[in-house]
C-alpha positions as CSV (number, residue, x, y, z in Angstrom):
1,M,1.7,-20.6,56.7
2,G,-1.1,-21.7,58.8
3,R,-4.7,-23.4,58.5
4,W,-5.9,-20.8,55.9
5,A,-2.8,-21.6,53.5
6,N,-3.6,-25.2,53.8
7,V,-7.3,-24.9,53.1
8,A,-6.5,-22.6,50.0
9,L,-3.8,-25.0,48.7
10,V,-6.2,-28.2,49.2
11,A,-9.1,-26.2,47.3
12,L,-6.9,-25.1,44.6
13,A,-5.7,-28.9,44.0
14,A,-9.4,-30.0,43.9
15,C,-10.3,-27.3,41.4
16,L,-7.5,-28.3,39.0
17,A,-8.2,-31.9,39.3
18,I,-11.5,-31.3,37.8
19,A,-10.4,-28.7,35.2
20,A,-11.3,-29.1,31.7
21,P,-8.7,-30.0,29.0
22,A,-6.3,-27.6,27.4
23,G,-8.0,-24.7,25.6
24,A,-6.9,-21.6,23.7
25,Q,-4.7,-18.8,25.1
26,T,-6.7,-16.1,27.2
27,P,-7.8,-13.3,24.6
28,P,-7.5,-9.6,25.7
29,G,-10.3,-8.0,27.8
30,F,-11.6,-7.1,31.1
31,Y,-12.3,-9.4,34.1
32,V,-13.1,-9.3,37.6
33,G,-12.8,-11.5,40.6
34,G,-12.4,-11.9,44.3
35,G,-11.6,-14.2,47.1
36,I,-10.7,-15.0,50.7
37,G,-7.8,-16.6,52.3
38,W,-5.0,-16.3,55.2
39,A,-3.4,-12.8,56.1
40,N,-0.6,-12.2,58.8
41,V,2.1,-9.6,59.9
42,S,5.8,-10.6,59.8
43,V,8.8,-8.8,61.2
44,E,12.6,-9.4,60.0
45,D,13.8,-8.0,63.3
46,D,17.0,-7.3,64.9
47,D,15.0,-6.0,67.7
48,D,17.8,-3.4,68.4
49,Y,18.2,-5.1,71.7
50,Y,21.4,-3.2,72.6
51,D,22.4,-1.4,75.8
52,D,25.2,-1.4,78.1
53,Y,23.6,-4.2,80.2
54,Y,22.2,-6.6,77.8
55,G,25.1,-6.3,75.2
56,C,24.7,-6.6,71.4
57,C,21.7,-7.1,69.4
58,Y,20.5,-10.4,67.9
59,Y,18.6,-11.2,64.7
60,D,15.1,-12.9,64.5
61,Y,12.2,-13.4,62.3
62,D,8.6,-13.7,63.6
63,T,4.7,-13.9,62.5
64,G,1.8,-13.1,64.1
65,E,-1.5,-15.0,64.9
66,E,-3.5,-15.0,61.4
67,D,-6.9,-14.1,60.4
68,V,-8.9,-14.5,57.6
69,G,-8.5,-11.8,54.7
70,F,-10.2,-11.1,51.4
71,G,-9.7,-9.0,48.3
72,A,-11.5,-8.2,45.1
73,H,-10.1,-6.9,41.7
74,I,-10.8,-5.8,38.3
75,G,-8.3,-5.9,35.5
76,Y,-7.5,-5.8,31.8
77,R,-5.8,-8.4,29.9
78,F,-3.6,-7.1,27.0
79,N,-2.3,-10.3,25.8
80,P,-1.6,-13.8,27.1
81,Y,1.4,-12.4,28.8
82,F,0.6,-9.1,30.2
83,A,-2.1,-7.6,32.4
84,A,-2.8,-4.5,34.8
85,E,-5.3,-4.7,38.0
86,L,-6.9,-2.3,40.4
87,G,-7.6,-4.2,43.8
88,Y,-8.8,-4.0,47.2
89,L,-7.5,-5.9,50.0
90,D,-8.8,-6.2,53.8
91,A,-6.3,-8.2,55.6
92,G,-8.6,-8.7,58.5
93,K,-7.2,-8.0,62.2
94,P,-4.2,-10.2,62.6
95,H,-2.6,-10.3,66.1
96,W,1.1,-9.8,67.1
97,D,2.7,-10.2,70.3
98,H,6.5,-10.2,71.4
99,R,8.5,-10.7,74.4
100,D,11.2,-8.5,75.9
101,V,11.2,-5.8,73.4
102,Y,12.8,-2.7,73.8
103,V,10.9,0.2,73.3
104,R,12.5,3.4,72.6
105,D,9.5,5.6,74.2
106,L,10.1,4.0,77.5
107,D,13.9,3.4,77.4
108,D,12.7,-0.1,78.8
109,F,12.1,-3.6,77.7
110,A,8.5,-4.7,77.5
111,D,6.1,-7.5,76.5
112,T,3.7,-6.1,73.7
113,E,0.4,-7.3,72.1
114,V,-1.1,-5.5,69.0
115,D,-4.4,-6.1,67.2
116,L,-4.1,-4.6,63.9
117,E,-6.3,-3.9,61.0
118,V,-5.0,-3.2,57.5
119,Q,-7.0,-2.1,54.2
120,A,-5.2,-1.3,51.0
121,A,-6.1,-0.3,47.4
122,Q,-3.8,-1.6,45.2
123,L,-2.4,-0.9,41.6
124,S,-0.3,-3.3,39.8
125,V,0.8,-5.1,36.6
126,L,1.2,-8.8,36.2
127,A,3.9,-10.7,33.9
128,I,2.0,-14.0,32.9
129,L,3.4,-17.3,31.8
130,P,0.7,-19.5,30.1
131,F,1.6,-23.2,30.2
132,G,-0.2,-26.7,29.8
133,G,-3.1,-25.3,28.0
134,I,-5.2,-24.1,31.4
135,W,-2.4,-23.2,33.7
136,E,-0.8,-19.8,34.0
137,G,2.1,-18.8,36.5
138,Y,2.5,-15.0,37.2
139,A,4.3,-12.5,39.1
140,R,3.1,-9.2,40.4
141,I,4.5,-5.8,41.0
142,G,2.9,-2.5,41.8
143,A,1.8,-0.3,44.6
144,S,-0.2,-0.8,48.0
145,F,-1.9,2.4,49.1
146,W,-2.6,1.1,52.6
147,R,-4.3,2.2,55.9
148,A,-3.8,0.7,59.3
149,D,-5.2,1.1,62.7
150,A,-3.4,-0.7,65.7
151,E,-4.5,-1.4,69.3
152,Q,-1.4,-1.7,71.4
153,A,-0.7,-2.8,74.8
154,V,2.7,-2.5,76.1
155,Y,3.8,-4.1,79.6
156,P,7.1,-3.1,80.8
157,L,9.4,-5.6,82.3
158,F,10.6,-3.2,85.3
159,D,7.4,-1.3,85.9
160,D,4.0,-2.4,87.3
161,V,2.2,0.3,85.2
162,Y,1.2,-0.9,81.8
163,Y,-0.4,1.4,79.0
164,T,-2.6,1.0,75.8
165,R,-3.0,3.3,73.0
166,S,-4.6,3.4,69.7
167,I,-2.7,4.7,66.6
168,D,-3.2,4.7,62.9
169,D,-1.0,5.3,59.7
170,E,-1.2,5.0,56.2
171,G,1.2,5.0,53.1
172,T,2.3,3.8,49.9
173,S,4.5,0.6,49.6
174,F,5.9,-1.5,46.9
175,L,3.7,-4.6,46.4
176,F,5.0,-7.9,45.2
177,G,3.4,-11.1,44.4
178,I,3.4,-14.5,42.8
179,G,0.7,-16.9,42.0
180,I,-0.5,-20.0,39.8
181,G,-3.9,-20.3,38.3
182,A,-6.1,-22.3,35.9
183,S,-9.1,-21.9,33.6
184,P,-11.8,-24.7,34.1
185,T,-13.7,-22.9,31.3
186,P,-12.6,-19.7,29.2
187,A,-14.8,-17.5,31.2
188,W,-13.9,-18.8,34.8
189,H,-10.2,-18.6,36.1
190,L,-9.1,-19.9,39.5
191,R,-5.8,-18.6,41.1
192,L,-4.1,-18.9,44.3
193,E,-1.6,-15.9,45.1
194,F,0.9,-15.1,47.8
195,Q,1.5,-11.1,48.1
196,S,3.4,-9.2,50.6
197,F,3.9,-5.3,51.1
198,P,5.6,-3.3,54.1
199,I,4.1,-0.9,56.5
200,D,5.6,1.2,59.3
201,E,7.0,-1.0,62.0
202,D,5.6,1.5,64.8
203,L,2.2,0.0,64.3
204,L,3.6,-3.3,65.9
205,V,6.2,-1.7,68.3
206,A,9.0,-3.1,66.3
207,S,12.1,-1.9,65.2
208,S,12.7,-3.2,62.0
209,D,11.1,-4.2,58.5
210,T,7.3,-5.2,59.2
211,T,5.4,-6.5,56.3
212,V,1.5,-7.7,55.7
213,D,1.4,-11.0,53.9
214,T,-1.5,-12.8,52.4
215,L,-2.5,-16.0,50.7
216,L,-5.7,-15.7,48.7
217,L,-7.6,-18.2,46.7
218,E,-9.8,-16.1,44.3
219,V,-12.3,-16.8,41.6
220,Q,-12.2,-14.8,38.2
221,F,-14.9,-14.0,35.9
222,R,-13.9,-13.0,32.3
223,P,-17.1,-11.7,30.5
224,G,-17.3,-12.3,26.7
225,R,-14.8,-15.5,26.8
């Protein structure tokens, strides 16, 4: 997952090693939090590399060059097993490049480079499984209301001319996340979460499913606990 994922895993392990002994289950109430971590883009791609000369397509899966992302959230815990959250995510500026891409607009193959900026407001619910006193695992589903700006450079393989362009897009996508956390004290909680949501593949000059993926280490404060 990259260096930021490794940093987050080491930091969480260190925090859990010094966490307090088991306590009571988390009572209902509001909480706020935020954190930083790793952000990237990935494409599950058949590349649509088919024409009369090159033959049929092939399948591949690629990730870009990661960047630092950060997030913030406010939520309400209804009971030990269920919560709702409103969050904000800034996925930084991950870089994407790909070789020998068939670009429909050019009807040609090209090398491409993209610097992408993505921000999203997120509304979701969490299904939570407390265990071991201080621990809990959870799954997240919801909606990600994203906006993205892309700086694209396209280098056709059979033409000396290249072009650059700036495009932007926005949309609403299904949000999925899975994470684990621990509470060193009743008022403070630490969690590590992977989450993913799709964006328009045209932003990366791609032809198939494109997602923004993040791994965030967050600190959460639960007032009144």
